[in-house]
LOTI-687261 format. One record per residue (C-alpha): residue in one letter; x, y, z. Coordinates in pm, whole numbers, always signed. Each point is the difference from the previous one (the first is absolute). Example, Ala and Ser with C-alpha at 12.3 -4.5 7.8 and 13.67 -1.06 7.14 Angstrom:
<recs>
+------+--------+--------+--------+
| type |      X |      Y |      Z |
+------+--------+--------+--------+
|    a |  +1230 |   -450 |   +780 |
|    s |   +137 |   +344 |    -66 |
+------+--------+--------+--------+
</recs>
This chain:
<recs>
+------+--------+--------+--------+
| type |      X |      Y |      Z |
+------+--------+--------+--------+
|    m |  -1313 |   -212 |  -1617 |
|    r |   -308 |    +11 |   +262 |
|    p |   +138 |   +120 |   +344 |
|    t |    -96 |   -189 |   +292 |
|    f |    +56 |    +95 |   +337 |
|    s |   +137 |   -297 |   +139 |
|    i |   +301 |    -21 |   -269 |
|    i |    +33 |   +369 |    +60 |
|    a |    +20 |    -38 |   +392 |
|    f |   +236 |   -278 |    -57 |
|    t |   +254 |   +164 |   -198 |
|    v |    -13 |   +346 |   +192 |
|    l |     +6 |   -160 |   +376 |
|    s |   +228 |   -306 |    -69 |
|    g |   +239 |   +270 |   -187 |
|    i |    +69 |   +228 |   +281 |
|    g |    -12 |   -241 |   +255 |
|    y |   +276 |   -181 |   -203 |
|    g |   +150 |   +321 |    -12 |
|    a |     -6 |    +48 |   +361 |
|    w |   +140 |   -334 |    +63 |
|    f |   +291 |    +51 |   -245 |
|    l |   +105 |   +316 |   +198 |
|    f |    -28 |   -176 |   +329 |
|    g |   +183 |   -294 |   -109 |
|    l |   +282 |   +208 |   -153 |
|    g |    +24 |   +197 |   +326 |
|    a |    +29 |   -334 |   +203 |
|    a |   +221 |   -144 |   -237 |
|    i |   +227 |   +334 |    +58 |
|    g |    +15 |    -97 |   +364 |
|    p |    -72 |   +236 |   +313 |
|    a |   +172 |   +286 |   +118 |
|    c |    +56 |     -8 |   +406 |
|    s |    +39 |   +237 |   +252 |
|    a |    +16 |    -19 |   +377 |
|    g |   -333 |    +15 |   +144 |
|    g |   +100 |    +43 |   +378 |
|    l |   -216 |   -285 |   +110 |
|    s |    +76 |   -349 |   +182 |
|    g |   -131 |   -328 |    -52 |
|    p |    -78 |   -220 |   +301 |
|    s |   +367 |   -160 |    -31 |
|    g |   +125 |   +370 |    +49 |
|    a |   +115 |     +1 |   -411 |
|    t |     -3 |   +337 |   -120 |
|    l |   -266 |     +4 |   -300 |
|    t |    +33 |   +188 |   -328 |
|    s |   -266 |   +167 |   -192 |
|    c |    +23 |   -139 |   -380 |
|    h |   -192 |    +51 |   -294 |
|    a |    +57 |    -63 |   -370 |
|    p |    -98 |   +215 |   -303 |
|    f |   -406 |    +40 |    -10 |
|    d |    -25 |   -231 |   +308 |
|    s |   -373 |    +47 |    +90 |
|    f |   -195 |   -285 |   +118 |
|    a |   -312 |   +143 |    -74 |
|    a |    +87 |    +76 |   -358 |
|    l |    +89 |   -366 |    -36 |
|    l |   -328 |   -113 |   +142 |
|    v |   -189 |   +263 |   -214 |
|    a |   +182 |   -130 |   -332 |
|    s |    -56 |   -351 |    +98 |
|    a |   -389 |   +120 |    +24 |
|    c |    +20 |   +150 |   -351 |
|    v |   +163 |   -301 |   -153 |
|    a |   -212 |   -246 |   +137 |
|    v |   -323 |   +222 |    -99 |
|    g |   +127 |    +49 |   -345 |
|    l |    +76 |   -386 |    -53 |
|    l |   -356 |    -63 |   +124 |
|    c |   -137 |   +261 |   -231 |
|    s |   +157 |   -199 |   -286 |
|    l |   -199 |   -326 |   +125 |
|    g |   -305 |   +175 |    -81 |
|    h |   +100 |    +81 |   -358 |
|    l |    +21 |   -415 |    -57 |
|    g |   -277 |   -148 |   -114 |
|    k |    +25 |   -295 |   +226 |
|    p |   +227 |   +129 |   +295 |
|    q |     -7 |   -343 |   +169 |
|    r |   +231 |   -110 |   -271 |
|    a |   +242 |   +288 |    +44 |
|    w |   +247 |   -239 |   +110 |
|    r |    +47 |   -149 |   -367 |
|    a |   +107 |   +353 |   -104 |
|    v |   +344 |    -87 |   +125 |
|    s |    +49 |   -320 |   -175 |
|    q |   +127 |   +159 |   -331 |
|    w |   +263 |   +212 |   +135 |
|    r |   +236 |   -129 |   -326 |
|    t |   -181 |   +184 |   -235 |
|    s |   -248 |   +240 |   +169 |
|    w |    +83 |   +318 |   +151 |
|    l |   -337 |    -23 |   +219 |
|    s |   +125 |   -298 |   +136 |
|    r |   +333 |   +118 |    +76 |
|    e |   -177 |   +308 |   +214 |
|    g |   -210 |   -235 |   +190 |
|    a |   +285 |   -203 |    +90 |
|    i |   +254 |   +273 |    +72 |
|    a |   -266 |   +162 |   +186 |
|    l |    -76 |   -280 |   +243 |
|    l |   +387 |    -31 |    +48 |
|    t |    +43 |   +311 |   +117 |
|    f |   -240 |    -17 |   +266 |
|    v |   +189 |   -233 |   +173 |
|    p |   +298 |   +227 |    +92 |
|    a |   -237 |   +288 |    +30 |
|    a |   -215 |   -212 |   +265 |
|    v |   +337 |    -75 |   +187 |
|    l |    +89 |   +347 |     +8 |
|    v |   -319 |   +115 |   +142 |
|    v |    +48 |   -267 |   +306 |
|    r |   +357 |   +114 |    +51 |
|    y |    -62 |   +380 |    -11 |
|    g |   -315 |    -38 |   +215 |
|    l |   +186 |   -214 |   +261 |
|    a |   +305 |   +234 |     +2 |
|    l |   -244 |   +303 |    +71 |
|    q |    -50 |   -119 |   +381 |
|    s |   +119 |   +207 |   +291 |
|    p |   +368 |   -111 |   +120 |
|    t |    -90 |    +81 |   +357 |
|    d |   -310 |    +31 |   +247 |
|    g |   -136 |   +350 |    -26 |
|    v |   +183 |   +104 |   -295 |
|    a |   -243 |    +99 |   -295 |
|    v |   +170 |    +17 |   -343 |
|    t |   -232 |   +234 |   -174 |
|    e |   +203 |     +5 |   -342 |
|    l |    +48 |   -275 |   -229 |
|    h |   +348 |    -64 |    +70 |
|    r |   +124 |   -339 |   +102 |
|    w |   +163 |    +13 |   +355 |
|    n |   +206 |   -282 |    +46 |
|    d |   +355 |   -124 |   +128 |
|    a |   +325 |    -82 |   -188 |
|    s |   -119 |   -357 |    -43 |
|    w |   -283 |    +74 |   -254 |
|    d |    +51 |   -152 |   -316 |
|    e |    -44 |   +206 |   -312 |
|    t |   +133 |   -244 |   -242 |
|    g |   -382 |   -157 |    -28 |
|    n |   -154 |   +322 |    -70 |
|    r |   +257 |   +102 |   -253 |
|    l |    -73 |   -321 |   -173 |
|    l |   -375 |    +24 |    +20 |
|    g |    +15 |   +370 |   -110 |
|    g |   +192 |    -89 |   -292 |
|    l |   -264 |   -296 |   -120 |
|    v |   -287 |   +239 |    +63 |
|    a |   +147 |   +291 |   -195 |
|    l |    +88 |   -240 |   -312 |
|    g |   -321 |   -187 |    +44 |
|    s |   -200 |   +331 |    -42 |
|    l |   +216 |    +92 |   -288 |
|    a |    -43 |   -315 |   -168 |
|    t |   -380 |    -27 |    +69 |
|    v |    -91 |   +363 |   -136 |
|    f |   +253 |    -72 |   -306 |
|    c |   -240 |   -311 |    -62 |
|    t |   -319 |   +194 |    +10 |
|    a |   +129 |   +243 |   -236 |
|    n |   +108 |   -255 |   -251 |
|    i |   -352 |   -154 |    +40 |
|    y |   -144 |   +274 |   -214 |
|    a |   +342 |   +106 |   -203 |
|    s |     -6 |   -360 |   -149 |
|    l |   -351 |    +34 |   -144 |
|    k |    +89 |   +100 |   -380 |
|    p |   -377 |    +28 |    -93 |
|    i |    -45 |   +283 |   +247 |
|    r |   +250 |   +243 |   -141 |
|    a |    -76 |   +264 |   +284 |
|    w |   +176 |   -247 |   +242 |
|    h |   +268 |   -149 |   -240 |
|    e |   +168 |   +304 |    +53 |
|    r |   +341 |    +86 |   +127 |
|    h |    -70 |   +242 |   +265 |
|    v |   -253 |   -251 |   +169 |
|    v |   +257 |   -200 |   +207 |
|    p |   +205 |   +288 |   +117 |
|    a |   -341 |   +212 |    +88 |
|    y |   -118 |   -306 |   +204 |
|    l |   +343 |    -13 |   +187 |
|    l |    +33 |   +387 |    +67 |
|    l |   -376 |    +25 |    +83 |
|    g |    +24 |   -258 |   +250 |
|    l |   +314 |   +137 |   +184 |
|    y |   -177 |   +337 |    -17 |
|    g |   -311 |   -127 |   +154 |
|    g |   +226 |   -197 |   +266 |
|    t |   +176 |   +316 |    +80 |
|    l |   -311 |   +189 |    +90 |
|    l |   -134 |   -261 |   +189 |
|    l |   +335 |    -78 |   +207 |
|    h |    +21 |   +377 |    +63 |
|    a |   -359 |     +9 |   +129 |
|    t |    -12 |   -298 |   +200 |
|    t |   +321 |    +84 |   +185 |
|    t |   -200 |   +311 |   +149 |
|    l |   -186 |   -265 |   +209 |
|    s |   +258 |    -73 |   +248 |
|    g |   +106 |   +383 |    +71 |
|    a |   +349 |    -99 |    -86 |
|    t |   +247 |   +293 |    -95 |
|    w |   +237 |   -166 |   -262 |
|    h |    +65 |   +345 |   -155 |
|    r |   +253 |   -177 |   -243 |
|    d |   -254 |   -260 |   -139 |
|    r |   -283 |   +247 |    -33 |
|    l |   +229 |   +237 |   -194 |
|    v |   +100 |   -316 |   -241 |
|    l |   -381 |    -65 |    -42 |
|    l |    -95 |   +356 |    -55 |
|    v |   +264 |    +51 |   -256 |
|    g |    -65 |   -308 |   -150 |
|    t |   -360 |    +66 |    -63 |
|    i |    +78 |   +311 |   -162 |
|    a |   +230 |   -178 |   -239 |
|    l |   -181 |   -314 |    -64 |
|    a |   -325 |   +225 |    -45 |
|    a |   +190 |   +184 |   -278 |
|    g |   +120 |   -339 |   -149 |
|    c |   -347 |   -158 |    -17 |
|    g |   -174 |   +296 |   -161 |
|    w |   +290 |    +28 |   -238 |
|    i |    -21 |   -375 |    -91 |
|    k |   -419 |    +25 |     +1 |
|    l |    +26 |   +274 |   -270 |
|    r |   +237 |   -164 |   -198 |
|    y |   -274 |   -295 |     +8 |
|    w |   -245 |   +185 |    -93 |
|    r |   +152 |   +173 |   -278 |
|    s |   +122 |   -366 |   -158 |
|    i |   -363 |   -150 |     +9 |
|    d |   -141 |   +306 |   -129 |
|    a |   +229 |    -39 |   -281 |
|    q |    -86 |   -346 |   -102 |
|    s |   -221 |    -30 |   -300 |
|    s |   -329 |   -199 |     -7 |
|    i |     +6 |   -353 |    -35 |
|    a |   -157 |    -85 |   -391 |
|    a |   -211 |   -318 |     -7 |
|    g |   +271 |   -166 |   -242 |
|    q |   +255 |    +12 |   +292 |
|    a |   -266 |   -135 |   +258 |
|    t |    -88 |   -274 |   -232 |
|    g |   +348 |    -77 |   -149 |
|    l |   -161 |    +44 |   -360 |
|    e |   +184 |   +334 |    -66 |
|    t |   +241 |   -165 |   -279 |
|    l |   -313 |   -107 |   -195 |
|    g |   -112 |   +378 |    -64 |
|    v |   -240 |   +231 |   +192 |
|    v |   -213 |   -185 |   +244 |
|    r |   -349 |   +119 |    +67 |
|    a |   -306 |   -150 |   +203 |
|    f |   -291 |    -96 |   -231 |
|    e |   -237 |    +37 |   +302 |
|    a |    +32 |    +48 |   +362 |
|    p |   +101 |   -290 |   +193 |
|    h |   -285 |    +35 |   +259 |
|    t |   -275 |   +164 |    +34 |
|    e |    +48 |    +47 |   +394 |
|    e |   +288 |    +50 |   +221 |
|    n |   +186 |   -334 |    +83 |
|    y |   +245 |    -70 |   +260 |
|    l |   +281 |    +98 |   -190 |
|    l |   -121 |   +353 |    -64 |
|    h |   -112 |    +25 |   +334 |
|    e |   +341 |    -69 |   +162 |
|    m |   +246 |    +89 |   -292 |
|    g |   -190 |   +289 |   -173 |
|    f |    -51 |   +261 |   +267 |
|    m |    -24 |   +345 |   -144 |
|    l |   +146 |   +304 |   +182 |
|    a |    -47 |   +346 |   -166 |
|    r |   +331 |   +173 |    -64 |
|    k |   -146 |   +303 |   +176 |
|    h |    -51 |   -205 |   +284 |
|    a |   +326 |   -153 |     +9 |
|    r |   +185 |   +339 |    -41 |
|    a |   -171 |    +94 |   +321 |
|    l |    +46 |   -309 |   +222 |
|    r |   +376 |    +14 |   -113 |
|    r |    +35 |   +376 |   +146 |
|    i |   -200 |   -114 |   +308 |
|    a |   +274 |   -314 |    +33 |
|    l |   +288 |   +244 |    -25 |
|    v |   -120 |   +264 |   +238 |
|    a |   -142 |   -255 |   +255 |
|    a |   +269 |   -284 |     -2 |
|    f |   +336 |   +218 |    -63 |
|    a |    -58 |   +367 |    +10 |
|    v |   -168 |    +17 |   +330 |
|    p |   +195 |   -225 |   +208 |
|    a |   +344 |   +153 |   -160 |
|    l |   -141 |   +357 |   +132 |
|    l |   -103 |   -119 |   +332 |
|    a |   +348 |   -157 |    +61 |
|    a |   +195 |   +312 |   -103 |
|    v |   -243 |   +193 |   +244 |
|    a |    +83 |   -286 |   +281 |
|    l |   +380 |    +63 |    -76 |
|    a |    -44 |   +363 |    +57 |
|    l |   -223 |    -38 |   +293 |
|    p |    +57 |   -344 |   +203 |
|    a |   -250 |    +97 |   +259 |
|    v |   -274 |    -85 |   -232 |
|    q |   +154 |   -347 |   -130 |
|    v |   -267 |   -213 |   +128 |
|    a |   -311 |   +151 |   -166 |
|    i |   +189 |    +52 |   -314 |
|    a |   +120 |   -369 |    +32 |
|    w |   -352 |   -130 |     -7 |
|    l |   -147 |   +286 |   -260 |
|    a |   +269 |   -115 |   -235 |
|    l |    -86 |   -372 |    +26 |
|    a |   -356 |    +62 |    -31 |
|    s |    +47 |   +246 |   -323 |
|    g |   +270 |   -241 |   -128 |
|    l |   -222 |   -323 |    +39 |
|    a |   -298 |   +176 |   -148 |
|    g |   +197 |    +84 |   -305 |
|    l |   +164 |   -328 |    -51 |
|    f |   -349 |   -138 |     -2 |
|    v |    -93 |   +230 |   -271 |
|    e |   +343 |    -93 |   -193 |
|    r |    -62 |   -365 |    +12 |
|    w |   -350 |    +31 |    -90 |
|    l |    +89 |   +177 |   -329 |
|    f |   +281 |   -258 |    -41 |
|    f |   -274 |   -249 |    -52 |
|    a |   -268 |   +213 |   -152 |
|    e |   +238 |   +151 |   -279 |
|    a |   +118 |   -365 |   -100 |
|    k |   -160 |   -135 |   -331 |
|    h |     +3 |   -379 |    -97 |
|    a |    +76 |    -83 |   -352 |
|    v |   -310 |   -173 |    -64 |
|    t |   -213 |   +321 |    +14 |
|    a |   +115 |    +66 |   -342 |
|    y |   -185 |   -300 |   -105 |
|    y |   -299 |   +180 |   +120 |
|    r |   +126 |   +344 |   -143 |
|    r |    +50 |   +175 |   +332 |
+------+--------+--------+--------+
</recs>
């Protein structure tokens, strides 16, 4: 398949955005841990400092931006973007429609969370500046709504990425996509990208949530190893696939050996342009190595350094995100470039 920037940007940016949303929503659903803050409100009530796991307003905003930009990129891939609303009408049979419907529904609790967390960052007393993204509040603060909204965001994010993966995994004519590693790879890569994004954006607040950062650093190493392993298994699987014969592509294999009498066209047509993209094997191998190193090896190594040297965590978090993002773009470009449609066998490619 011919890779286009819009579809690559959509799958990468929305994937890491939904991964960060999943972690943020999961933390909100778990609920906050509170401790006495030593501040008093206007009524004299003692205030407490509360934050849930992965509780970062900056991360929530950046993840929301990634999801929004990713979905806008997907519109650029449509022939007539003004008719995109029709894409959600076939949700009973189409994974694309299910993805669109769930993506729009997930925006609702995410937007409410943005508003609630934004309002909760207000200073409780005059002259008291809240420099960390903790919520300073009194005992009357209701966490039930945040737990419910967080659970909806986490479930919606997981379901959206699952639907995105199945858009490709359900296409039988493209054997590189109709493969058992595609769906788990999409889910793992989304969670991995979300972990990198969440760790980097939490540094914007200057907060010192050592427990959360420790979890994110260890998670980065573990997920990098898991993603690298599943991508190697995927590449090994598609390399082992035999080429599609003309008889298989046309459905005439039961009649004997199928050969083309002459070339179907004298010039390249739309099908060959979109479905017959050719990538040399030596280039594919080089790009696979680049993807493995940039997307997984470098961020995992940087996370290990951050565990040993906490003083350089901030710089390392952004370096890991930059390297991981670049590597994920290469990985996703390969995902499309190495996929061949069965129609190419008719053109003897």
